VOTIRO-728633 format. One record per residue (C-alpha): residue number from 1; residue in one letter; x, y, z. Coordinates in Angstrom, 3 decimals. Layout:
pos,code,east,north,up
NUM,A,X,Y,Z;
...
This chain:
pos,code,east,north,up
1,M,-5.288,10.324,0.924;
2,S,-4.058,12.309,-1.925;
3,K,-6.458,14.760,-3.747;
4,I,-7.576,13.507,-7.174;
5,D,-7.916,15.930,-9.940;
6,P,-11.766,16.087,-10.916;
7,K,-10.902,15.438,-14.561;
8,D,-8.849,12.279,-13.559;
9,A,-11.946,11.111,-11.489;
10,Q,-14.208,11.511,-14.535;
11,I,-11.822,9.644,-16.753;
12,E,-11.376,6.805,-14.162;
13,A,-15.205,6.582,-13.779;
14,A,-15.543,6.256,-17.491;
15,V,-12.859,3.545,-17.748;
16,F,-14.665,1.745,-14.792;
17,R,-18.036,1.879,-16.729;
18,R,-16.266,0.601,-19.798;
19,L,-14.747,-2.312,-17.822;
20,L,-18.151,-3.250,-16.481;
21,A,-19.588,-3.111,-20.005;
22,H,-16.783,-5.220,-21.313;
23,L,-17.287,-7.828,-18.629;
24,D,-21.040,-7.730,-19.237;
25,H,-20.438,-8.507,-22.872;
26,R,-17.915,-11.240,-21.957;
27,K,-19.942,-13.369,-19.700;
28,D,-18.271,-16.240,-21.300;
29,V,-15.152,-15.307,-19.211;
30,Q,-15.355,-17.194,-15.927;
31,N,-14.364,-15.628,-12.669;
32,I,-11.983,-18.563,-12.081;
33,D,-10.164,-17.557,-15.334;
34,L,-10.000,-13.839,-14.353;
35,M,-8.512,-14.970,-10.973;
36,G,-6.102,-17.385,-12.598;
37,Y,-4.654,-14.928,-15.042;
38,G,-5.259,-11.511,-13.477;
39,G,-5.518,-12.246,-9.796;
40,F,-8.986,-10.675,-9.541;
41,C,-12.569,-11.218,-10.563;
42,R,-16.071,-9.759,-10.628;
43,N,-16.355,-10.622,-6.873;
44,C,-13.189,-8.683,-6.253;
45,L,-14.524,-5.669,-8.053;
46,S,-17.648,-5.770,-6.062;
47,D,-15.708,-5.960,-2.845;
48,W,-13.565,-2.977,-3.938;
49,Y,-16.698,-1.135,-4.867;
50,Q,-18.245,-1.740,-1.458;
51,E,-14.964,-0.704,0.292;
52,A,-14.730,2.517,-1.860;
53,A,-18.269,3.434,-0.998;
54,E,-17.751,2.909,2.694;
55,A,-14.662,5.038,2.543;
56,L,-16.834,7.896,1.285;
57,G,-19.369,7.385,3.929;
58,E,-21.780,5.457,1.876;
59,S,-23.220,2.172,3.099;
60,V,-23.482,-0.454,0.261;
61,D,-24.169,-4.122,1.189;
62,K,-22.538,-6.947,-0.608;
63,D,-25.479,-8.072,-2.502;
64,A,-26.068,-4.468,-3.969;
65,A,-22.284,-4.176,-4.809;
66,R,-22.369,-7.465,-6.658;
67,E,-25.539,-6.478,-8.537;
68,R,-23.741,-3.281,-9.678;
69,I,-20.699,-5.147,-10.937;
70,Y,-22.733,-8.153,-12.430;
71,G,-25.536,-6.104,-13.749;
72,M,-27.989,-8.652,-12.288;
73,P,-28.296,-10.373,-8.854;
74,Y,-25.312,-12.578,-8.260;
75,G,-27.270,-15.781,-7.863;
76,D,-28.856,-15.218,-11.306;
77,F,-25.381,-14.683,-12.894;
78,K,-24.072,-17.872,-11.234;
79,A,-26.990,-19.890,-12.545;
80,Q,-26.787,-18.660,-15.989;
81,Y,-23.172,-18.166,-16.720;
82,Q,-20.889,-19.747,-14.112;
83,G,-19.584,-23.226,-14.777;
84,K,-17.781,-25.625,-12.397;
85,A,-14.048,-24.872,-12.150;
86,S,-11.503,-27.525,-13.190;
87,E,-8.600,-28.580,-11.057;
88,E,-6.211,-26.836,-13.483;
89,Q,-8.215,-23.650,-13.098;
90,L,-8.195,-23.801,-9.202;
91,E,-4.429,-24.374,-9.180;
92,R,-3.816,-21.480,-11.579;
93,M,-6.001,-19.159,-9.375;
94,N,-4.236,-20.179,-6.260;
95,E,-0.847,-19.424,-7.866;
96,S,-2.106,-16.059,-9.110;
97,V,-3.831,-15.091,-5.857;
98,A,-0.599,-15.780,-4.010;
99,K,1.009,-12.908,-6.020;
100,N,-1.649,-10.415,-4.789;
101,K,-0.011,-9.247,-1.706;
102,L,0.703,-5.458,-2.272;
103,P,3.854,-3.983,-0.744;
């Protein structure tokens, strides 16, 4: 792993916090749409958060990681903000996710 400049780490942390605030503000944007157009969603971010914590020797369970990303328990978010995905959304998501394989 390459060494990260402390200033870069601070900037990246600020960007991450801004992304979380933006996603919190835009609860109208469904995970299925994020997946369909960007190939990632809030659940992906929570998985990446959990993996990064574990890489640093910290234990973060899935529920805690999701609550960090969603700003509330995942079940509450789903009940309040998540709608049923259409066939078109599911197809777009599947096409987008197929592009996610990193070299």
